[in-house]
Every structure is written in structure tokens, then in C-alpha cells.
N, C-alpha and C positions, 0 to 999 in steps of 0.2 A: 539611423537606428539599426540598419542591417548590419553594418560593421560592428556596432556595439553589441548586437546580439551574437554575432559570430565570435567576438573576442570573449564574451562572457561564457559562451558554450565551450570554448576551448579551455578556459580556466577550470571548468567542471571536469572535463574529460581528462585533464592532466593529473587529477588527483588519484593517488594509489590506494586510498582507503575510504571506507564508507564515511568515517568520522571527518576526514579532510574534505570530501565532496560535500558533505552536509554543512560544514562550516562555510565553505564558499558559497553555496546555494543560499544559506541564511543571510549572508552579507549582500548578495546580489538582489534579494527581494525586499530588503529593509527599506530602501529608498521609496518604495511604492506603498509603504505603510503596513506590510505584512510582517508579523512577528512570530507566527507559529505555522507549522506545516507538517504533513505526513505524507508518505509515499509507499505504495504497496500494490497488491494485486487482489482483486475481489472476485469471488464467485457469486454472482447475483442470484443464482438459484439456491445457494446454500452458504449463508455468510460465515458459518463455522469454519469454512475452508478458505477464509481470507488470510493473506500473508502481508505483514508489514516489514519493509526493508528499513524504513526510517520513521521515527516518531519524534519530532523536534518540538515538544510542547513545553512552554514555560509553565511554571507552577500555577500561575493565575488561570491559564486556560485549562490545564489538567483538572484543577479543583472545580472549575465551573462545569466542564464537560461531563465530569463524573457525578458531581453532586446534584446537577439538574436532571440527571438520568437521560440526557439528550442522546448519550451513546446507544440507548435502547430504541430510540425512535427518531434517528437522524434523518430529517427530510432531505438532506443533501444527498445521502446515500440512495434514498428512495428515488430521487430524480434521475439517477443514472439509467433507470429503465427506459427513459425517453430523451434524455439529453446526451448526445454522443459527440458534441463539440464543446470546446472550452466555454464555460459560462460563469458569471458572477452571481453573488447573492441578489443583486439588483435585477439581473436577468430573470431570476427565479420568481421574484415578486410579480413580474408582468405576465407569467405563464398561467393559462387557465388550468392546465393540468396540475399546477402546484396548488394544492388544496388549502383549506382553512387551517388545518393542523400545521401545515408547513409554514404558513405565514405567522402563526402564533409563535412557532419556534424561532423564526427570524426576529420577531419582535422581542423575544426573551433574550436573544443574543445582543440586539441593539441596546437593550435596557442595562446590559452588563458591560457595555463599552466595546462590544465587537461589532464594528459597523459594516464591514465588507469582507467578502471572501472571494476566492478564485478557485474554480475546480477545473482541472485538466484531465478528462477522461481519455483512456487509450483502449478503445474497443478491441476485444479479442474474440476468439471462437468459443462457441458453445456456452455463452453467457458470462464469460470471464472478462474482467475489465481492469486494465491497469489504471492507476489514479495517482495524482498529485493534488492535494487539497491544502489551501492556504487560508488563513484568516488574519484580519488586522483591525486596527482601531481608526482607520481613516476612511471616511465615506467616499464612494465613487472612485472609478478608475478609467482612464481614457482607453479607447479600443486599441490604439497603437501600443499602449502598455500591455494590454491583455495579450496581443499577438506576441510581443517580445517575451513576456513571462511564460506563455504557453510553449514556445519553442525551447526555452531553457528547461522547462519542466519535462519535456519529452526527453532531452538529452540526459538530465539528471536521473530520471526514472530508469532508463535502460542501463546507464552506467552503474548505479547502485545495485540494481537487480543482479547484474553479473557478478558484482563483488560480494554481495551479501551471502551468496551460496557458500563461499569459501570463508568469509570473515564473521558471519553470524547475523542474525536477524533482530530487529527491534523487539519483537515478541516471539515466543515459540510458535513457529508457523503451524497453523491449523491445530495447535495445542500439542504437537509432537514433542516428546521428550528427546533429549540428546541421543539416548540409545535407540529409540525408535527411528529417529531421523537417520542414524547411521545404518540401521538395517535397511531402510528404504533405499539409500544410496547403494548399498551392496547388492540388493536384489536388482536394482536398475542396471547393474553391471554384470548380471547373469549369474550371480552366486547362489548356490543352493543353501538350505538351512545349515548343513554341516560346514560349508565354507564361511558363511556369516558367523556361525558360532566360533569357528577357529580364529577368525579375524578379530572378533570381540573378546575372545577368551572366556566364553560362557558355554553352558551346555547346549546342545542342539535343541532341546525342549524349550529352554529359555529364549533362544533366538527365534524359535517358531512363535512363541507367545508375544515377543516384541513386534514381530511382523504382523501378527493377527490384530494386535492393539492399534498399530499404524493404520491398518485397513479400516478398522472401526472409526478412528478419528477422521480419516479422509472419506468415510462413508461409501466405500467401494466393496465389491464382492470378490474381485480377482486381483492377483498380483500385477498383472499387465495393466489393469485399470488404475491401480494405485500408483504405478510408475508414470503412467500417462498424465494423471491428474497432478502429481507431484512436479513433473517437469513443466507442465503448462503454467503452474502457479509460481515457478521460480524457486521451488523448494530444493530441487536437485539439479545438477548440471550434467547432462548426458555427454 
């Protein structure tokens, strides 16, 4: 299994685009019964500041996840407050901290054919959490397989995180528009309002407003804090 894990990890790391790495990861997890996954960075203190590098959801999962309103009360995301090692949905069912509402959510998932999931958290500083989350229709998974997939998930997460900054995100990061994101990047490289405006070919007042809107979306007070949060979430590359 060690050699197999290394070979699979190497396949992921060789990919030059987020789309190509996603396709390889999808193929690698399929034999274990997982058919949907997402990868990103969460701010557990404020989920509006979450960033998704990849959302590989088939239509069946997307329709269920949105229509059931599970997206608004996802017990798996809640569990990241106390689960910092890779865990499965089966593991969650055994935890005392995983309450009645969470168990009902898992029952709802099972009723719609989603039998098992694997969550690989990557704890960071100040409440931020990298995450790869998978779901599938096959019940149960061996611990050796969990270890294998967890290591692949770590490699996949860091690889696509580095590429997404240049190639684009699955969703607008923290709700930032392309112009606001461009302003954050320029501020991170020390540019003044006038320099940002010249680079974007807009008026200085317009550039200033873009920057202020970006601060509000990231829920920060200063530009230095805006840059620090954006860098920590992988929104910009310093």
C-alpha cells in the first residue's frame, strides 16, 4: 500500500492544471466508492471567508445537498471544531459530541443513497482549516484505505491550492469579485490606490472603493489584515 500511495501521490503532483489534478483524484478515489468531493480552506470563526479550490459534485449530489438545505446546517463542517484527524461518517456516528441533529442529517444522507464519507481536515492557525471532503454510496471503509486516501488528500489539497491562485477558484473566494480580487493582490504587493488604479485602468476613487468592498467581504478593518487573511486562505500568492 505504501508504494501504491506514493505512485498515486506522484500522479497528482505531476498535473499542471487544477482540472487535470481533479480528474486524477476523481479516478483514484472511485475504487473506494467515493463519487463526489470538494477541497478548500475554511475559516471556522466565520464561514463566509471560506474558499473552495475544487467542487467536484455530480448533479445528483448537488441537487440533494442544496434542496435538502444541508448546506446551511452541515454537521460534518460543525464537527471540524473537535475532529482534527481524518474521520469517516461512521466515526461521527460513534462520537458523543456528534449530537442528535447530526445523526439525523446522516440518516437523511443514507436515505438518499449516500452511505459513507471521508473528511480529511488540515488544521491551520487562528481557526482556519484546510479540508478535503468525499462522499459515496458504498458503506464502510477499511482503516488502511482511510490512511491511503488521507495522504492523497493532503497532496491534492496543497497542489490545487497553489494552482488555484493562478488558474481560478471553484467559487468566488469569500464572495470577492474579479476586480476586488485583483485589487487585493495589488495591495499585497505594496501598491497604492493610484498604482492599483493605473494597473486596472480605473479612477483612483474606483480602485479605493474596490479595496474597501474587499475589506468588507473579508470582514477586516485594515489593509494589512486583509492581505494576511487573503494569504492565509490561499486567495492570493505572496
